[in-house]
N, CA, C, O and the ligand as a Tripos MOL2 file, in Angstrom:
@<TRIPOS>MOLECULE
protein
  269   267    68     0     0
PROTEIN
NO_CHARGES

@<TRIPOS>ATOM
      1 N           0.8450   -1.2000    0.0000 N.3       1 MET1
      2 CA          0.0000    0.0000    0.0000 C.3       1 MET1
      3 C           0.8730    1.2400    0.0000 C.2       1 MET1
      4 O           2.0320    1.1860    0.4120 O.2       1 MET1
      5 N           0.3250    2.3580   -0.4590 N.am      2 LYS2
      6 CA          1.0780    3.6050   -0.5530 C.3       2 LYS2
      7 C           0.9610    4.3920    0.7530 C.2       2 LYS2
      8 O          -0.1230    4.5470    1.3160 O.2       2 LYS2
      9 N           2.0910    4.8720    1.2060 N.am      3 ILE3
     10 CA          2.0890    5.7190    2.3990 C.3       3 ILE3
     11 C           2.9550    6.9400    2.1020 C.2       3 ILE3
     12 O           3.6580    6.9920    1.0930 O.2       3 ILE3
     13 N           2.8920    7.8930    2.9760 N.am      4 LYS4
     14 CA          3.7170    9.0810    2.8120 C.3       4 LYS4
     15 C           5.1010    8.7810    3.3430 C.2       4 LYS4
     16 O           5.2520    8.2900    4.4610 O.2       4 LYS4
     17 N           6.1090    9.0740    2.5450 N.am      5 CYS5
     18 CA          7.4760    8.8310    2.9750 C.3       5 CYS5
     19 C           7.8400    9.8080    4.0980 C.2       5 CYS5
     20 O           7.6550   11.0170    3.9550 O.2       5 CYS5
     21 N           8.3600    9.2810    5.2160 N.am      6 PRO6
     22 CA          8.6980   10.1560    6.3400 C.3       6 PRO6
     23 C           9.9400   10.9960    6.0710 C.2       6 PRO6
     24 O          10.2140   11.9660    6.7770 O.2       6 PRO6
     25 N          10.6840   10.6100    5.0440 N.am      7 LYS7
     26 CA         11.9600   11.2750    4.7880 C.3       7 LYS7
     27 C          11.8050   12.4150    3.7790 C.2       7 LYS7
     28 O          12.2570   13.5330    4.0270 O.2       7 LYS7
     29 N          11.1610   12.1280    2.6340 N.am      8 CYS8
     30 CA         11.0630   13.1400    1.5800 C.3       8 CYS8
     31 C           9.6160   13.5490    1.3280 C.2       8 CYS8
     32 O           9.3520   14.3580    0.4380 O.2       8 CYS8
     33 N           8.6710   13.0000    2.1020 N.am      9 ASN9
     34 CA          7.2510   13.3410    1.9820 C.3       9 ASN9
     35 C           6.6650   12.9810    0.6190 C.2       9 ASN9
     36 O           5.5860   13.4560    0.2660 O.2       9 ASN9
     37 N           7.3560   12.1600   -0.1360 N.am     10 ASP10
     38 CA          6.8100   11.6790   -1.3910 C.3      10 ASP10
     39 C           6.0630   10.3810   -1.1060 C.2      10 ASP10
     40 O           5.8230   10.0450    0.0540 O.2      10 ASP10
     41 N           5.6930    9.6460   -2.1630 N.am     11 ILE11
     42 CA          4.9190    8.4210   -1.9600 C.3      11 ILE11
     43 C           5.8510    7.2420   -1.7800 C.2      11 ILE11
     44 O           6.6860    6.9580   -2.6380 O.2      11 ILE11
     45 N           5.7040    6.5670   -0.6680 N.am     12 ALA12
     46 CA          6.4990    5.3780   -0.3910 C.3      12 ALA12
     47 C           5.5830    4.1640   -0.4280 C.2      12 ALA12
     48 O           4.3580    4.2830   -0.4120 O.2      12 ALA12
     49 N           6.1990    3.0140   -0.4760 N.am     13 GLU13
     50 CA          5.4390    1.7650   -0.5580 C.3      13 GLU13
     51 C           5.6240    0.9790    0.7240 C.2      13 GLU13
     52 O           6.7540    0.7610    1.1600 O.2      13 GLU13
     53 N           4.5200    0.5480    1.3380 N.am     14 MET14
     54 CA          4.6120   -0.3030    2.5130 C.3      14 MET14
     55 C           4.1260   -1.6900    2.1410 C.2      14 MET14
     56 O           3.1160   -1.8470    1.4560 O.2      14 MET14
     57 N           4.8560   -2.6900    2.6000 N.am     15 GLY15
     58 CA          4.4620   -4.0620    2.3210 C.3      15 GLY15
     59 C           3.0810   -4.3540    2.8820 C.2      15 GLY15
     60 O           2.7250   -3.8480    3.9460 O.2      15 GLY15
     61 N           2.3030   -5.1610    2.1830 N.am     16 ASP16
     62 CA          0.9450   -5.4710    2.6210 C.3      16 ASP16
     63 C           0.9230   -6.1630    3.9740 C.2      16 ASP16
     64 O          -0.0710   -6.0890    4.6970 O.2      16 ASP16
     65 N           2.0090   -6.8330    4.3170 N.am     17 ASP17
     66 CA          2.0840   -7.5010    5.6150 C.3      17 ASP17
     67 C           2.8940   -6.6650    6.6080 C.2      17 ASP17
     68 O           3.3820   -7.1840    7.6110 O.2      17 ASP17
     69 N           3.0310   -5.3770    6.3240 N.am     18 PHE18
     70 CA          3.7350   -4.4350    7.2080 C.3      18 PHE18
     71 C           5.1990   -4.8250    7.4330 C.2      18 PHE18
     72 O           5.7760   -4.4950    8.4680 O.2      18 PHE18
     73 N           5.7950   -5.5220    6.4750 N.am     19 SER19
     74 CA          7.1430   -6.0190    6.7140 C.3      19 SER19
     75 C           8.2130   -5.0220    6.2910 C.2      19 SER19
     76 O           9.3410   -5.0920    6.7790 O.2      19 SER19
     77 N           7.8880   -4.1030    5.4040 N.am     20 PHE20
     78 CA          8.9090   -3.1570    4.9480 C.3      20 PHE20
     79 C           8.2750   -1.8450    4.5080 C.2      20 PHE20
     80 O           7.0800   -1.7820    4.2190 O.2      20 PHE20
     81 N           9.0830   -0.8140    4.4620 N.am     21 VAL21
     82 CA          8.6900    0.4700    3.9040 C.3      21 VAL21
     83 C           9.7940    0.8920    2.9450 C.2      21 VAL21
     84 O          10.9610    0.9810    3.3280 O.2      21 VAL21
     85 N           9.4200    1.1510    1.7030 N.am     22 LYS22
     86 CA         10.4220    1.5140    0.7080 C.3      22 LYS22
     87 C           9.9800    2.7410   -0.0570 C.2      22 LYS22
     88 O           8.8030    2.8830   -0.3880 O.2      22 LYS22
     89 N          10.9100    3.6210   -0.3380 N.am     23 CYS23
     90 CA         10.6270    4.8040   -1.1320 C.3      23 CYS23
     91 C          11.6360    4.8720   -2.2550 C.2      23 CYS23
     92 O          12.8440    4.8570   -2.0180 O.2      23 CYS23
     93 N          11.1410    4.9480   -3.4830 N.am     24 SER24
     94 CA         12.0480    4.9910   -4.6310 C.3      24 SER24
     95 C          12.5850    6.3940   -4.8550 C.2      24 SER24
     96 O          13.5410    6.5740   -5.6090 O.2      24 SER24
     97 N          11.9910    7.3860   -4.2170 N.am     25 HIS25
     98 CA         12.4030    8.7740   -4.4260 C.3      25 HIS25
     99 C          13.6550    9.1300   -3.6390 C.2      25 HIS25
    100 O          14.4980    9.8810   -4.1290 O.2      25 HIS25
    101 N          13.7910    8.5990   -2.4210 N.am     26 CYS26
    102 CA         14.9560    8.9530   -1.6000 C.3      26 CYS26
    103 C          15.6860    7.6950   -1.1390 C.2      26 CYS26
    104 O          16.4970    7.7600   -0.2150 O.2      26 CYS26
    105 N          15.4140    6.5580   -1.7630 N.am     27 SER27
    106 CA         16.0740    5.2920   -1.4320 C.3      27 SER27
    107 C          15.8310    4.8540    0.0020 C.2      27 SER27
    108 O          16.6320    4.1130    0.5700 O.2      27 SER27
    109 N          14.7390    5.3030    0.5860 N.am     28 LEU28
    110 CA         14.3790    4.8400    1.9270 C.3      28 LEU28
    111 C          14.0670    3.3530    1.8580 C.2      28 LEU28
    112 O          13.3310    2.9160    0.9730 O.2      28 LEU28
    113 N          14.6120    2.5820    2.7680 N.am     29 ASP29
    114 CA         14.3780    1.1460    2.7960 C.3      29 ASP29
    115 C          14.5330    0.6760    4.2230 C.2      29 ASP29
    116 O          15.6510    0.4630    4.6920 O.2      29 ASP29
    117 N          13.4220    0.5120    4.9160 N.am     30 MET30
    118 CA         13.4960    0.1050    6.3200 C.3      30 MET30
    119 C          12.3460   -0.8310    6.6550 C.2      30 MET30
    120 O          11.3910   -0.9580    5.8880 O.2      30 MET30
    121 N          12.4440   -1.4790    7.7970 N.am     31 THR31
    122 CA         11.3540   -2.3330    8.2400 C.3      31 THR31
    123 C          10.2550   -1.4450    8.8190 C.2      31 THR31
    124 O          10.4810   -0.2660    9.0950 O.2      31 THR31
    125 N           9.0880   -2.0060    8.9980 N.am     32 TYR32
    126 CA          7.9740   -1.2250    9.5360 C.3      32 TYR32
    127 C           8.2960   -0.7430   10.9460 C.2      32 TYR32
    128 O           7.9300    0.3670   11.3300 O.2      32 TYR32
    129 N           8.9880   -1.5930   11.7190 N.am     33 GLY33
    130 CA          9.3950   -1.2190   13.0770 C.3      33 GLY33
    131 C          10.2940    0.0080   13.0660 C.2      33 GLY33
    132 O          10.1190    0.9260   13.8670 O.2      33 GLY33
    133 N          11.2520    0.0150   12.1550 N.am     34 GLU34
    134 CA         12.1610    1.1550   12.0340 C.3      34 GLU34
    135 C          11.4010    2.3920   11.5760 C.2      34 GLU34
    136 O          11.6800    3.5100   12.0090 O.2      34 GLU34
    137 N          10.4380    2.1690   10.6950 N.am     35 TYR35
    138 CA          9.6160    3.2710   10.1820 C.3      35 TYR35
    139 C           8.8500    3.9430   11.3280 C.2      35 TYR35
    140 O           8.7990    5.1700   11.4150 O.2      35 TYR35
    141 N           8.2550    3.1220   12.2040 N.am     36 VAL36
    142 CA          7.5000    3.6590   13.3420 C.3      36 VAL36
    143 C           8.4330    4.4340   14.2680 C.2      36 VAL36
    144 O           8.0940    5.5150   14.7490 O.2      36 VAL36
    145 N           9.6210    3.8600   14.5100 N.am     37 LYS37
    146 CA         10.6070    4.5480   15.3540 C.3      37 LYS37
    147 C          11.0160    5.8760   14.7360 C.2      37 LYS37
    148 O          11.1700    6.8790   15.4340 O.2      37 LYS37
    149 N          11.1890    5.8720   13.4310 N.am     38 TYR38
    150 CA         11.5740    7.0800   12.7070 C.3      38 TYR38
    151 C          10.5130    8.1630   12.8920 C.2      38 TYR38
    152 O          10.8300    9.3240   13.1500 O.2      38 TYR38
    153 N           9.2450    7.7600   12.7560 N.am     39 LEU39
    154 CA          8.1460    8.7140   12.9000 C.3      39 LEU39
    155 C           8.0920    9.2480   14.3180 C.2      39 LEU39
    156 O           7.9120   10.4480   14.5260 O.2      39 LEU39
    157 N           8.2480    8.3530   15.3080 N.am     40 THR40
    158 CA          8.2100    8.7560   16.7050 C.3      40 THR40
    159 C           9.3260    9.7440   16.9970 C.2      40 THR40
    160 O           9.1230   10.7360   17.6970 O.2      40 THR40
    161 N          10.5090    9.4660   16.4520 N.am     41 TYR41
    162 CA         11.6610   10.3340   16.6480 C.3      41 TYR41
    163 C          11.4000   11.7070   16.0370 C.2      41 TYR41
    164 O          11.7070   12.7390   16.6350 O.2      41 TYR41
    165 N          10.8300   11.6980   14.8380 N.am     42 LYS42
    166 CA         10.5290   12.9630   14.1700 C.3      42 LYS42
    167 C           9.5000   13.7590   14.9620 C.2      42 LYS42
    168 O           9.6440   14.9690   15.1350 O.2      42 LYS42
    169 N           8.4600   13.0770   15.4460 N.am     43 ASP43
    170 CA          7.4180   13.7390   16.2240 C.3      43 ASP43
    171 C           7.9870   14.3390   17.4980 C.2      43 ASP43
    172 O           7.6310   15.4520   17.8850 O.2      43 ASP43
    173 N           8.8830   13.5860   18.1560 N.am     44 ALA44
    174 CA          9.4850   14.0620   19.3930 C.3      44 ALA44
    175 C          10.2770   15.3270   19.1310 C.2      44 ALA44
    176 O          10.2070   16.2850   19.9020 O.2      44 ALA44
    177 N          11.0270   15.3300   18.0470 N.am     45 ARG45
    178 CA         11.8200   16.5050   17.7090 C.3      45 ARG45
    179 C          10.9120   17.6830   17.4000 C.2      45 ARG45
    180 O          11.1990   18.8160   17.7850 O.2      45 ARG45
    181 N           9.8180   17.4090   16.7050 N.am     46 TYR46
    182 CA          8.8720   18.4580   16.3360 C.3      46 TYR46
    183 C           8.2720   19.0740   17.5970 C.2      46 TYR46
    184 O           8.1310   20.2940   17.6860 O.2      46 TYR46
    185 N           7.9180   18.2310   18.5750 N.am     47 SER47
    186 CA          7.3500   18.7180   19.8260 C.3      47 SER47
    187 C           8.3660   19.5790   20.5640 C.2      47 SER47
    188 O           8.0190   20.6070   21.1450 O.2      47 SER47
    189 N           9.6380   19.1420   20.5350 N.am     48 ASP48
    190 CA         10.6930   19.9090   21.1900 C.3      48 ASP48
    191 C          10.7900   21.3010   20.5930 C.2      48 ASP48
    192 O          10.9260   22.2920   21.3110 O.2      48 ASP48
    193 N          10.7200   21.3630   19.2860 N.am     49 VAL49
    194 CA         10.8110   22.6550   18.6090 C.3      49 VAL49
    195 C           9.6570   23.5480   19.0490 C.2      49 VAL49
    196 O           9.8460   24.7290   19.3390 O.2      49 VAL49
    197 N           8.4640   22.9680   19.0940 N.am     50 LEU50
    198 CA          7.3010   23.7430   19.5180 C.3      50 LEU50
    199 C           7.4530   24.1950   20.9570 C.2      50 LEU50
    200 O           7.1040   25.3230   21.3030 O.2      50 LEU50
    201 N           7.9860   23.2930   21.8110 N.am     51 GLY51
    202 CA          8.1870   23.6300   23.2170 C.3      51 GLY51
    203 C           9.1730   24.7710   23.3630 C.2      51 GLY51
    204 O           8.9550   25.6970   24.1450 O.2      51 GLY51
    205 N          10.2700   24.7030   22.6020 N.am     52 ASP52
    206 CA         11.2710   25.7720   22.6470 C.3      52 ASP52
    207 C          10.6570   27.0930   22.2100 C.2      52 ASP52
    208 O          10.9250   28.1490   22.7840 O.2      52 ASP52
    209 N           9.8380   27.0060   21.1930 N.am     53 TYR53
    210 CA          9.2090   28.2170   20.6680 C.3      53 TYR53
    211 C           8.3050   28.8370   21.7330 C.2      53 TYR53
    212 O           8.3160   30.0500   21.9450 O.2      53 TYR53
    213 N           7.5180   27.9790   22.4010 N.am     54 ALA54
    214 CA          6.5920   28.4600   23.4180 C.3      54 ALA54
    215 C           7.3550   29.0940   24.5800 C.2      54 ALA54
    216 O           6.9650   30.1480   25.0830 O.2      54 ALA54
    217 N           8.4450   28.4480   25.0060 N.am     55 SER55
    218 CA          9.1920   28.9770   26.1440 C.3      55 SER55
    219 C           9.8860   30.2820   25.7590 C.2      55 SER55
    220 O          10.0230   31.1810   26.5890 O.2      55 SER55
    221 N          10.3210   30.3860   24.5170 N.am     56 THR56
    222 CA         10.9340   31.6310   24.0480 C.3      56 THR56
    223 C           9.9080   32.7530   24.0650 C.2      56 THR56
    224 O          10.2030   33.8880   24.4390 O.2      56 THR56
    225 N           8.6950   32.4050   23.6500 N.am     57 GLU57
    226 CA          7.6140   33.3870   23.6710 C.3      57 GLU57
    227 C           7.3700   33.8730   25.0890 C.2      57 GLU57
    228 O           7.1990   35.0660   25.3400 O.2      57 GLU57
    229 N           7.3600   32.8970   26.0280 N.am     58 GLY58
    230 CA          7.1260   33.2430   27.4230 C.3      58 GLY58
    231 C           8.2050   34.1800   27.9410 C.2      58 GLY58
    232 O           7.9080   35.1390   28.6530 O.2      58 GLY58
    233 N           9.4610   33.9070   27.5880 N.am     59 THR59
    234 CA         10.5730   34.7400   28.0320 C.3      59 THR59
    235 C          10.4330   36.1530   27.4800 C.2      59 THR59
    236 O          10.6860   37.1420   28.1680 O.2      59 THR59
    237 N          10.0230   36.2140   26.2140 N.am     60 THR60
    238 CA          9.8710   37.5150   25.5810 C.3      60 THR60
    239 C           8.7790   38.3250   26.2900 C.2      60 THR60
    240 O           8.9240   39.5210   26.5400 O.2      60 THR60
    241 N           7.6800   37.6250   26.6030 N.am     61 ALA61
    242 CA          6.5830   38.3140   27.2820 C.3      61 ALA61
    243 C           7.0430   38.8210   28.6450 C.2      61 ALA61
    244 O           6.7110   39.9340   29.0530 O.2      61 ALA61
    245 N           7.8220   37.9760   29.3500 N.am     62 GLY62
    246 CA          8.3040   38.3770   30.6730 C.3      62 GLY62
    247 C           9.1990   39.6010   30.5710 C.2      62 GLY62
    248 O           9.1280   40.5060   31.4020 O.2      62 GLY62
    249 N          10.0380   39.6200   29.5470 N.am     63 THR63
    250 CA         10.9370   40.7670   29.3540 C.3      63 THR63
    251 C          10.1310   42.0380   29.1100 C.2      63 THR63
    252 O          10.4560   43.1180   29.6040 O.2      63 THR63
    253 N           9.0660   41.8670   28.3270 N.am     64 LEU64
    254 CA          8.2370   43.0450   28.0380 C.3      64 LEU64
    255 C           7.5640   43.5600   29.3110 C.2      64 LEU64
    256 O           7.4200   44.7650   29.5170 O.2      64 LEU64
    257 N           7.1520   42.5970   30.1680 N.am     65 ASP65
    258 CA          6.4970   43.0050   31.4240 C.3      65 ASP65
    259 C           7.4650   43.7850   32.3150 C.2      65 ASP65
    260 O           7.0510   44.6840   33.0470 O.2      65 ASP65
    261 N           8.7610   43.4390   32.2500 N.am     66 ASP66
    262 CA          9.7580   44.1050   33.0860 C.3      66 ASP66
    263 C           9.9520   45.5700   32.6960 C.2      66 ASP66
    264 O          10.3530   46.3970   33.5150 O.2      66 ASP66
    265 N           9.6650   45.8680   31.4570 N.am     67 TRP67
    266 CA          9.9100   47.2350   30.9740 C.3      67 TRP67
    267 C           8.9820   48.2510   31.6280 C.2      67 TRP67
    268 O           9.0630   49.4430   31.3290 O.2      67 TRP67
    269 ZN         11.2560    9.1540    0.3130 Zn       68 ZN68
@<TRIPOS>BOND
     1     1     2 1
     2     2     3 1
     3     3     4 2
     4     3     5 am
     5     5     6 1
     6     6     7 1
     7     7     8 2
     8     7     9 am
     9     9    10 1
    10    10    11 1
    11    11    12 2
    12    11    13 am
    13    13    14 1
    14    14    15 1
    15    15    16 2
    16    15    17 am
    17    17    18 1
    18    18    19 1
    19    19    20 2
    20    19    21 am
    21    21    22 1
    22    22    23 1
    23    23    24 2
    24    23    25 am
    25    25    26 1
    26    26    27 1
    27    27    28 2
    28    27    29 am
    29    29    30 1
    30    30    31 1
    31    31    32 2
    32    31    33 am
    33    33    34 1
    34    34    35 1
    35    35    36 2
    36    35    37 am
    37    37    38 1
    38    38    39 1
    39    39    40 2
    40    39    41 am
    41    41    42 1
    42    42    43 1
    43    43    44 2
    44    43    45 am
    45    45    46 1
    46    46    47 1
    47    47    48 2
    48    47    49 am
    49    49    50 1
    50    50    51 1
    51    51    52 2
    52    51    53 am
    53    53    54 1
    54    54    55 1
    55    55    56 2
    56    55    57 am
    57    57    58 1
    58    58    59 1
    59    59    60 2
    60    59    61 am
    61    61    62 1
    62    62    63 1
    63    63    64 2
    64    63    65 am
    65    65    66 1
    66    66    67 1
    67    67    68 2
    68    67    69 am
    69    69    70 1
    70    70    71 1
    71    71    72 2
    72    71    73 am
    73    73    74 1
    74    74    75 1
    75    75    76 2
    76    75    77 am
    77    77    78 1
    78    78    79 1
    79    79    80 2
    80    79    81 am
    81    81    82 1
    82    82    83 1
    83    83    84 2
    84    83    85 am
    85    85    86 1
    86    86    87 1
    87    87    88 2
    88    87    89 am
    89    89    90 1
    90    90    91 1
    91    91    92 2
    92    91    93 am
    93    93    94 1
    94    94    95 1
    95    95    96 2
    96    95    97 am
    97    97    98 1
    98    98    99 1
    99    99   100 2
   100    99   101 am
   101   101   102 1
   102   102   103 1
   103   103   104 2
   104   103   105 am
   105   105   106 1
   106   106   107 1
   107   107   108 2
   108   107   109 am
   109   109   110 1
   110   110   111 1
   111   111   112 2
   112   111   113 am
   113   113   114 1
   114   114   115 1
   115   115   116 2
   116   115   117 am
   117   117   118 1
   118   118   119 1
   119   119   120 2
   120   119   121 am
   121   121   122 1
   122   122   123 1
   123   123   124 2
   124   123   125 am
   125   125   126 1
   126   126   127 1
   127   127   128 2
   128   127   129 am
   129   129   130 1
   130   130   131 1
   131   131   132 2
   132   131   133 am
   133   133   134 1
   134   134   135 1
   135   135   136 2
   136   135   137 am
   137   137   138 1
   138   138   139 1
   139   139   140 2
   140   139   141 am
   141   141   142 1
   142   142   143 1
   143   143   144 2
   144   143   145 am
   145   145   146 1
   146   146   147 1
   147   147   148 2
   148   147   149 am
   149   149   150 1
   150   150   151 1
   151   151   152 2
   152   151   153 am
   153   153   154 1
   154   154   155 1
   155   155   156 2
   156   155   157 am
   157   157   158 1
   158   158   159 1
   159   159   160 2
   160   159   161 am
   161   161   162 1
   162   162   163 1
   163   163   164 2
   164   163   165 am
   165   165   166 1
   166   166   167 1
   167   167   168 2
   168   167   169 am
   169   169   170 1
   170   170   171 1
   171   171   172 2
   172   171   173 am
   173   173   174 1
   174   174   175 1
   175   175   176 2
   176   175   177 am
   177   177   178 1
   178   178   179 1
   179   179   180 2
   180   179   181 am
   181   181   182 1
   182   182   183 1
   183   183   184 2
   184   183   185 am
   185   185   186 1
   186   186   187 1
   187   187   188 2
   188   187   189 am
   189   189   190 1
   190   190   191 1
   191   191   192 2
   192   191   193 am
   193   193   194 1
   194   194   195 1
   195   195   196 2
   196   195   197 am
   197   197   198 1
   198   198   199 1
   199   199   200 2
   200   199   201 am
   201   201   202 1
   202   202   203 1
   203   203   204 2
   204   203   205 am
   205   205   206 1
   206   206   207 1
   207   207   208 2
   208   207   209 am
   209   209   210 1
   210   210   211 1
   211   211   212 2
   212   211   213 am
   213   213   214 1
   214   214   215 1
   215   215   216 2
   216   215   217 am
   217   217   218 1
   218   218   219 1
   219   219   220 2
   220   219   221 am
   221   221   222 1
   222   222   223 1
   223   223   224 2
   224   223   225 am
   225   225   226 1
   226   226   227 1
   227   227   228 2
   228   227   229 am
   229   229   230 1
   230   230   231 1
   231   231   232 2
   232   231   233 am
   233   233   234 1
   234   234   235 1
   235   235   236 2
   236   235   237 am
   237   237   238 1
   238   238   239 1
   239   239   240 2
   240   239   241 am
   241   241   242 1
   242   242   243 1
   243   243   244 2
   244   243   245 am
   245   245   246 1
   246   246   247 1
   247   247   248 2
   248   247   249 am
   249   249   250 1
   250   250   251 1
   251   251   252 2
   252   251   253 am
   253   253   254 1
   254   254   255 1
   255   255   256 2
   256   255   257 am
   257   257   258 1
   258   258   259 1
   259   259   260 2
   260   259   261 am
   261   261   262 1
   262   262   263 1
   263   263   264 2
   264   263   265 am
   265   265   266 1
   266   266   267 1
   267   267   268 2
@<TRIPOS>SUBSTRUCTURE
     1 MET1         2 RESIDUE 1 A MET
     2 LYS2         6 RESIDUE 1 A LYS
     3 ILE3        10 RESIDUE 1 A ILE
     4 LYS4        14 RESIDUE 1 A LYS
     5 CYS5        18 RESIDUE 1 A CYS
     6 PRO6        22 RESIDUE 1 A PRO
     7 LYS7        26 RESIDUE 1 A LYS
     8 CYS8        30 RESIDUE 1 A CYS
     9 ASN9        34 RESIDUE 1 A ASN
    10 ASP10       38 RESIDUE 1 A ASP
    11 ILE11       42 RESIDUE 1 A ILE
    12 ALA12       46 RESIDUE 1 A ALA
    13 GLU13       50 RESIDUE 1 A GLU
    14 MET14       54 RESIDUE 1 A MET
    15 GLY15       58 RESIDUE 1 A GLY
    16 ASP16       62 RESIDUE 1 A ASP
    17 ASP17       66 RESIDUE 1 A ASP
    18 PHE18       70 RESIDUE 1 A PHE
    19 SER19       74 RESIDUE 1 A SER
    20 PHE20       78 RESIDUE 1 A PHE
    21 VAL21       82 RESIDUE 1 A VAL
    22 LYS22       86 RESIDUE 1 A LYS
    23 CYS23       90 RESIDUE 1 A CYS
    24 SER24       94 RESIDUE 1 A SER
    25 HIS25       98 RESIDUE 1 A HIS
    26 CYS26      102 RESIDUE 1 A CYS
    27 SER27      106 RESIDUE 1 A SER
    28 LEU28      110 RESIDUE 1 A LEU
    29 ASP29      114 RESIDUE 1 A ASP
    30 MET30      118 RESIDUE 1 A MET
    31 THR31      122 RESIDUE 1 A THR
    32 TYR32      126 RESIDUE 1 A TYR
    33 GLY33      130 RESIDUE 1 A GLY
    34 GLU34      134 RESIDUE 1 A GLU
    35 TYR35      138 RESIDUE 1 A TYR
    36 VAL36      142 RESIDUE 1 A VAL
    37 LYS37      146 RESIDUE 1 A LYS
    38 TYR38      150 RESIDUE 1 A TYR
    39 LEU39      154 RESIDUE 1 A LEU
    40 THR40      158 RESIDUE 1 A THR
    41 TYR41      162 RESIDUE 1 A TYR
    42 LYS42      166 RESIDUE 1 A LYS
    43 ASP43      170 RESIDUE 1 A ASP
    44 ALA44      174 RESIDUE 1 A ALA
    45 ARG45      178 RESIDUE 1 A ARG
    46 TYR46      182 RESIDUE 1 A TYR
    47 SER47      186 RESIDUE 1 A SER
    48 ASP48      190 RESIDUE 1 A ASP
    49 VAL49      194 RESIDUE 1 A VAL
    50 LEU50      198 RESIDUE 1 A LEU
    51 GLY51      202 RESIDUE 1 A GLY
    52 ASP52      206 RESIDUE 1 A ASP
    53 TYR53      210 RESIDUE 1 A TYR
    54 ALA54      214 RESIDUE 1 A ALA
    55 SER55      218 RESIDUE 1 A SER
    56 THR56      222 RESIDUE 1 A THR
    57 GLU57      226 RESIDUE 1 A GLU
    58 GLY58      230 RESIDUE 1 A GLY
    59 THR59      234 RESIDUE 1 A THR
    60 THR60      238 RESIDUE 1 A THR
    61 ALA61      242 RESIDUE 1 A ALA
    62 GLY62      246 RESIDUE 1 A GLY
    63 THR63      250 RESIDUE 1 A THR
    64 LEU64      254 RESIDUE 1 A LEU
    65 ASP65      258 RESIDUE 1 A ASP
    66 ASP66      262 RESIDUE 1 A ASP
    67 TRP67      266 RESIDUE 1 A TRP
    68 ZN68       269 GROUP 0 **** ****
């Protein structure tokens, strides 16, 4: 079945028995387990970025309050 490639966001192919994920666009070739880990890792990093952004916003607001 076709899925979205986690690496290049193009169309990747997942085995019908969930045994592999392959993308011909960026040569992605991993097992489904690795694919899930990859997604989890990406999501975690994305959340971190959002968290950093939020805390930076908070710091900026605090600085403005001090003025
Ligand atoms: Zn790809």
